[in-house]
C-alpha positions as CSV (number, residue, x, y, z in Angstrom):
1,M,60.0,75.9,130.2
2,T,62.9,76.6,132.5
3,A,64.9,74.4,134.8
4,E,63.6,75.9,137.7
5,S,60.0,75.7,136.6
6,E,60.5,72.0,135.5
7,F,62.1,71.1,138.9
8,S,59.6,72.9,140.7
9,A,56.7,71.4,138.7
10,A,58.1,68.0,138.9
11,S,58.5,68.2,142.6
12,G,55.0,70.0,143.5
13,H,56.0,72.7,144.7
14,P,55.9,76.3,143.6
15,P,59.4,78.3,142.5
16,L,60.7,80.2,145.3
17,P,60.9,84.2,144.8
18,G,64.5,85.2,144.8
19,A,66.5,81.9,144.7
20,R,69.0,83.0,141.9
21,W,69.6,85.9,144.0
22,A,69.8,83.9,147.4
23,L,72.3,81.5,145.3
24,A,74.4,84.1,143.6
25,L,74.7,86.0,147.0
26,G,75.8,82.9,148.5
27,G,78.5,82.2,146.1
28,V,80.0,85.6,146.4
29,L,79.9,85.2,150.3
30,L,81.6,81.9,150.1
31,A,84.2,83.2,147.3
32,G,84.9,86.4,149.9
33,F,85.2,84.0,152.9
34,L,87.7,82.1,150.7
35,I,89.8,85.1,149.9
36,I,90.3,86.2,153.7
37,V,91.0,83.0,154.7
38,V,93.9,82.7,152.2
39,C,95.1,86.4,153.1
40,A,94.7,85.5,156.8
41,S,97.1,82.2,156.0
42,I,99.2,84.2,154.1
43,D,100.0,87.0,156.9
44,R,100.3,84.4,159.5
45,G,103.1,82.9,157.4
46,R,105.0,86.4,157.1
47,R,104.1,87.1,160.7
48,G,107.9,87.5,162.0
49,S,108.4,89.8,159.3
50,L,104.8,92.0,159.5
51,E,104.9,92.3,163.5
52,T,108.5,93.5,164.8
53,V,109.1,95.5,167.8
54,V,112.0,97.5,168.2
55,Q,112.8,99.0,171.8
56,V,114.8,102.6,171.1
57,T,115.2,102.7,174.9
58,A,116.5,100.9,177.9
59,V,113.7,99.3,179.2
60,E,114.1,95.9,178.3
61,D,117.8,95.9,178.2
62,K,119.3,93.5,180.5
63,T,123.1,93.6,179.5
64,Y,125.0,95.9,182.3
65,Y,128.2,97.6,182.0
66,S,130.3,96.6,185.0
67,I,132.2,99.2,186.6
68,P,136.0,98.3,187.0
69,A,137.0,98.4,190.3
70,N,140.5,99.1,189.7
71,D,142.0,102.6,188.1
72,A,143.7,100.8,185.2
73,G,140.2,99.2,184.4
74,R,138.7,102.4,184.4
75,S,141.3,104.0,182.4
76,A,140.9,101.3,179.3
77,A,138.0,101.9,176.9
78,A,134.9,101.0,178.1
79,V,132.9,100.6,174.9
80,R,133.8,101.9,171.1
81,L,131.0,103.8,169.4
82,G,131.7,103.4,165.3
83,G,135.6,104.1,165.3
84,R,135.7,105.8,168.6
85,S,136.8,104.6,171.6
86,L,134.7,105.8,174.8
87,F,136.3,106.3,178.2
88,L,134.8,106.2,181.4
89,V,134.3,109.5,183.0
90,S,134.0,108.4,186.8
91,P,132.4,105.6,188.9
92,N,129.5,107.5,189.8
93,T,126.3,106.3,188.3
94,V,123.7,109.0,186.8
95,E,119.9,108.4,187.9
96,L,117.6,107.9,184.9
97,R,114.3,106.7,183.9
98,D,115.0,103.7,181.3
99,S,112.3,105.4,179.3
100,D,114.4,108.3,179.0
101,A,117.5,107.0,177.6
102,R,117.7,106.2,173.9
103,R,119.8,104.0,172.2
104,V,122.1,105.3,169.9
105,A,124.4,102.5,169.1
106,V,125.3,98.9,170.5
107,D,129.1,97.8,170.8
108,S,129.0,94.7,169.1
109,A,132.2,93.4,170.6
110,K,130.5,93.7,174.1
111,G,127.1,93.6,173.4
112,L,126.3,96.7,175.1
113,A,123.8,99.6,174.1
114,I,125.0,103.2,174.2
115,Y,122.6,105.9,175.3
116,Q,122.3,109.3,175.1
117,T,119.5,111.3,177.0
118,E,117.9,115.0,177.0
119,D,117.2,115.1,180.5
120,L,119.1,117.8,182.2
121,R,119.3,116.4,185.6
122,A,121.2,113.5,184.0
123,L,123.3,115.3,182.0
124,P,123.8,119.1,182.0
125,A,123.7,121.0,179.1
126,K,126.8,121.4,178.4
127,E,127.7,117.7,178.3
128,Q,124.5,116.8,175.9
129,G,126.3,116.3,172.8
130,N,129.5,114.5,173.7
131,T,128.1,112.8,176.7
132,Y,127.3,109.2,176.5
133,L,125.7,106.5,178.9
134,L,126.2,103.0,179.6
135,K,123.6,101.1,181.5
136,V,124.8,99.5,185.3
137,E,121.4,98.8,186.4
138,P,117.9,99.1,186.0
139,G,117.5,103.5,186.2
140,R,121.4,103.8,187.0
141,Y,124.1,104.6,184.2
142,V,127.7,106.2,184.2
143,K,128.9,108.8,181.4
144,V,131.5,107.7,178.9
145,R,133.0,110.2,176.4
146,P,135.7,109.9,173.6
147,S,139.3,110.1,175.0
148,G,140.4,113.5,174.7
149,E,137.2,114.5,176.8
150,A,136.8,111.9,179.6
151,N,138.5,112.3,183.2
152,G,138.7,116.0,182.4
153,K,141.6,115.7,179.6
């Protein structure tokens, strides 16, 4: 006589069909739920490294370049890109949607992002490779270039 049939006989109830299968299935489901809870808690602990967003456009950039009011300030380097200084081409701004400006670098000394665009309305084709943009306000940028190419030099 098995333990199940002894229990059934002692309690006066007939044995339940599939009781062992139900118990095994319940155990497997409980173990699976436990594994899911453990994995979820591990992921929650690493959320900072798992969920990172890098904005490569100028959409959320709130650091603006202030255009110098005098000519002496305009002739100084606006930002540095790698080892090159970039100078203001002119104080005139160009209009460009922030989502069309792609960040290429950040000047670590000033904290300004340096952008480029493929939009021909903002930068003609001949200026595409050597001209960069600095954000002065949402949707407005100034052109900067390396020293030998700025201000028509």
